ZAMARGU-4260 file (C-alpha; in steps of 0.2 Angstrom, whole numbers, plus 5000, padded with zeros to 4 digits):
<rodrens>
0) 5707/5362/5704 | 5707/5380/5698 | 5708/5389/5682 | 5726/5394/5685 | 5732/5376/5687
5) 5726/5373/5670 | 5735/5389/5664 | 5750/5383/5672 | 5750/5365/5666 | 5746/5371/5647
10) 5760/5383/5648 | 5773/5370/5654 | 5766/5358/5641 | 5769/5371/5627 | 5786/5376/5633
15) 5792/5359/5638 | 5802/5367/5651 | 5797/5374/5669 | 5810/5388/5668 | 5803/5395/5652
20) 5786/5392/5657 | 5788/5403/5671 | 5795/5416/5663 | 5780/5417/5650 | 5769/5417/5665
25) 5779/5430/5676 | 5780/5419/5691 | 5794/5411/5699 | 5799/5393/5695 | 5796/5385/5712
30) 5778/5390/5714 | 5775/5384/5697 | 5782/5367/5702 | 5773/5367/5716 | 5756/5370/5707
35) 5760/5356/5694 | 5763/5345/5709 | 5747/5350/5716 | 5738/5347/5700 | 5745/5330/5698
40) 5741/5325/5715 | 5724/5330/5714 | 5720/5321/5697 | 5731/5305/5702 | 5742/5304/5687
45) 5759/5310/5681 | 5757/5323/5668 | 5776/5326/5663 | 5791/5315/5662 | 5809/5322/5662
50) 5816/5324/5645 | 5834/5330/5643 | 5834/5347/5652 | 5815/5349/5652 | 5800/5339/5652
55) 5788/5330/5640 | 5770/5325/5642 | 5766/5308/5647 | 5752/5299/5639 | 5740/5304/5652
60) 5746/5323/5651 | 5744/5322/5631 | 5725/5316/5635 | 5723/5330/5648 | 5731/5344/5638
65) 5715/5343/5625 | 5702/5345/5640 | 5712/5358/5648 | 5713/5370/5634 | 5694/5366/5630
70) 5690/5371/5648 | 5701/5387/5647 | 5694/5392/5630 | 5675/5389/5637 | 5680/5400/5653
75) 5688/5413/5641 | 5671/5413/5630 | 5660/5415/5646 | 5670/5429/5652 | 5669/5437/5635
80) 5650/5434/5634 | 5647/5441/5652 | 5656/5456/5647 | 5647/5458/5631 | 5632/5456/5640
85) 5635/5470/5652 | 5640/5481/5637 | 5625/5478/5628 | 5634/5469/5613 | 5625/5452/5615
90) 5608/5447/5622 | 5589/5446/5617 | 5576/5462/5616 | 5559/5458/5613 | 5549/5472/5605
95) 5530/5471/5606 | 5520/5482/5593 | 5503/5486/5587 | 5502/5481/5569 | 5489/5494/5565
100) 5503/5508/5569 | 5519/5500/5564 | 5521/5510/5548 | 5517/5526/5557 | 5529/5521/5571
105) 5543/5519/5558 | 5546/5503/5567 | 5555/5494/5551 | 5568/5507/5551 | 5571/5507/5570
110) 5573/5489/5569 | 5585/5488/5555 | 5596/5502/5563 | 5596/5493/5580 | 5601/5475/5572
115) 5615/5485/5561 | 5621/5493/5578 | 5620/5476/5588 | 5623/5462/5576 | 5625/5450/5590
120) 5609/5454/5599 | 5593/5444/5595 | 5577/5454/5591 | 5560/5446/5593 | 5546/5455/5586
125) 5529/5452/5594 | 5514/5459/5587 | 5503/5464/5602 | 5488/5475/5604 | 5493/5492/5612
130) 5481/5488/5627 | 5490/5472/5631 | 5508/5480/5630 | 5508/5486/5649 | 5504/5469/5656
135) 5517/5461/5643 | 5530/5473/5650 | 5525/5470/5670 | 5527/5451/5666 | 5543/5453/5657
140) 5537/5447/5641 | 5543/5460/5632 | 5556/5474/5633 | 5549/5489/5625 | 5531/5492/5617
145) 5525/5502/5603 | 5508/5507/5601 | 5495/5520/5607 | 5490/5526/5624 | 5501/5524/5639
150) 5500/5519/5658 | 5492/5533/5668 | 5502/5540/5684 | 5510/5523/5686 | 5529/5526/5692
155) 5533/5508/5686 | 5532/5513/5668 | 5541/5527/5656 | 5534/5532/5640 | 5538/5545/5626
160) 5524/5551/5613 | 5533/5548/5596 | 5518/5557/5584 | 5502/5563/5584 | 5489/5560/5570
165) 5471/5563/5568 | 5458/5551/5565 | 5447/5551/5549 | 5435/5541/5540 | 5438/5527/5526
170) 5425/5522/5514 | 5423/5514/5497 | 5426/5523/5482 | 5408/5521/5476 | 5401/5529/5492
175) 5391/5544/5490 | 5402/5555/5500 | 5419/5548/5491 | 5419/5562/5480 | 5419/5575/5494
180) 5437/5583/5498 | 5433/5584/5517 | 5419/5580/5527 | 5410/5586/5544 | 5402/5574/5557
185) 5385/5579/5551 | 5388/5572/5534 | 5390/5554/5543 | 5374/5552/5551 | 5365/5537/5547
190) 5380/5528/5541 | 5385/5512/5547 | 5403/5510/5556 | 5414/5494/5556 | 5425/5493/5571
195) 5438/5479/5577 | 5433/5471/5593 | 5432/5484/5609 | 5446/5474/5617 | 5459/5480/5603
200) 5457/5499/5608 | 5443/5503/5621 | 5449/5520/5625 | 5451/5525/5607 | 5434/5519/5604
205) 5426/5529/5619 | 5435/5545/5614 | 5427/5542/5596 | 5410/5539/5603 | 5411/5554/5614
210) 5418/5566/5599 | 5402/5561/5589 | 5391/5563/5604 | 5398/5581/5606 | 5390/5583/5589
215) 5374/5576/5595 | 5377/5561/5584 | 5375/5544/5593 | 5388/5533/5585 | 5384/5515/5582
220) 5397/5503/5580 | 5396/5487/5571 | 5408/5476/5581 | 5417/5464/5568 | 5427/5450/5575
225) 5440/5453/5562 | 5458/5462/5559 | 5460/5480/5552 | 5463/5471/5535 | 5447/5462/5535
230) 5438/5477/5540 | 5446/5487/5526 | 5440/5474/5513 | 5423/5475/5521 | 5423/5494/5519
235) 5429/5491/5500 | 5415/5480/5497 | 5402/5493/5504 | 5398/5486/5520 | 5400/5501/5530
240) 5413/5516/5535 | 5427/5514/5547 | 5439/5525/5557 | 5457/5524/5555 | 5473/5536/5559
245) 5478/5547/5544 | 5494/5537/5542 | 5482/5523/5535 | 5479/5534/5520 | 5494/5529/5511
250) 5492/5510/5514 | 5474/5507/5509 | 5467/5494/5499 | 5461/5498/5481 | 5444/5503/5481
255) 5445/5512/5498 | 5448/5531/5501 | 5452/5541/5517 | 5443/5556/5521 | 5448/5569/5534
260) 5432/5575/5546 | 5436/5593/5549 | 5426/5594/5565 | 5431/5577/5572 | 5445/5582/5584
265) 5451/5564/5589 | 5470/5561/5589 | 5480/5545/5591 | 5496/5547/5600 | 5510/5534/5594
270) 5522/5531/5609 | 5534/5520/5615 | 5534/5512/5633 | 5545/5503/5645 | 5548/5498/5663
275) 5557/5512/5673 | 5569/5499/5680 | 5576/5496/5662 | 5581/5515/5660 | 5599/5509/5663
280) 5598/5493/5652 | 5610/5496/5638 | 5600/5487/5625 | 5583/5496/5630 | 5592/5513/5630
285) 5600/5510/5614 | 5582/5505/5605 | 5575/5520/5613 | 5589/5531/5607 | 5587/5526/5589
290) 5568/5527/5591 | 5570/5546/5596 | 5582/5549/5582 | 5572/5541/5569 | 5556/5551/5574
295) 5566/5566/5578 | 5573/5567/5560 | 5556/5562/5552 | 5543/5568/5563 | 5548/5582/5575
300) 5540/5599/5572 | 5528/5592/5560 | 5510/5586/5560 | 5501/5574/5548 | 5495/5582/5532
305) 5479/5591/5535 | 5480/5590/5554 | 5478/5610/5555 | 5481/5616/5572 | 5483/5608/5589
310) 5469/5595/5592 | 5456/5600/5604 | 5453/5582/5610 | 5468/5570/5615 | 5467/5552/5619
315) 5463/5553/5638 | 5477/5551/5650 | 5491/5557/5639 | 5500/5574/5641 | 5503/5585/5625
320) 5522/5585/5628 | 5533/5573/5619 | 5542/5567/5633
</rodrens>
């Protein structure tokens, strides 16, 4: 049994006449009659009975009509879904993002624009540390990752730098240095620094330690098994200082202030990363186009306030270009 048998059957059932059904189907009446006869032979029942100059459905035919229409409808839906998927109108896209950088990456606006453009596409947001995103891409657990750093010299991945911002110090408003407008590394000696677990940002941590060492300052990090929000709470309580990207300045807790360190040239590069094999995936391409548009209109051509000239120390392994 083929779908055309069902289409022919439904046409005859609705027209109650082989000739009129043949005209609607743009086929000759004889082949149409043969197809209906084959269908009746295959299922072993008589579907039509003579009625005047036409035909009417038999009891078995009336029962079969409902199922035939449902089958044709499901087949049409499957075809439409396949075409919609190929055209990027439906599907699922999983976005991994580093929560600490979500605001700076303009992620909420990007996702809202994508959902408005693709209302039938399911967007799944998955908080994921930057260091784990490449493995998640490789395993097919996410479609695009937003965070910092990128795979180095790996032809399996593509990445684009979306913004650059300098790292500064956050401290309690009651701290002895809180009244200073800007600081130098020398001002931070003997200070206790709180830092998330190393696994959440080993490269950035190494760059910060190296930057302090370049000023003959051995930076001691107190590792706290805590989130960034908890560390900020500890900073507000006077437990120590911490190091955050400059975008954090607008989202700090009450009681905490951000201070630029003029000679601490450490820069965080926010980026998107995806599999090279997905360059032609319509959903991935659309999300990346929206991302580039958002950052093109909001970030292009400017650095975070107070960042000064070009940074002298970039996160290792990343180029200065934005693509």
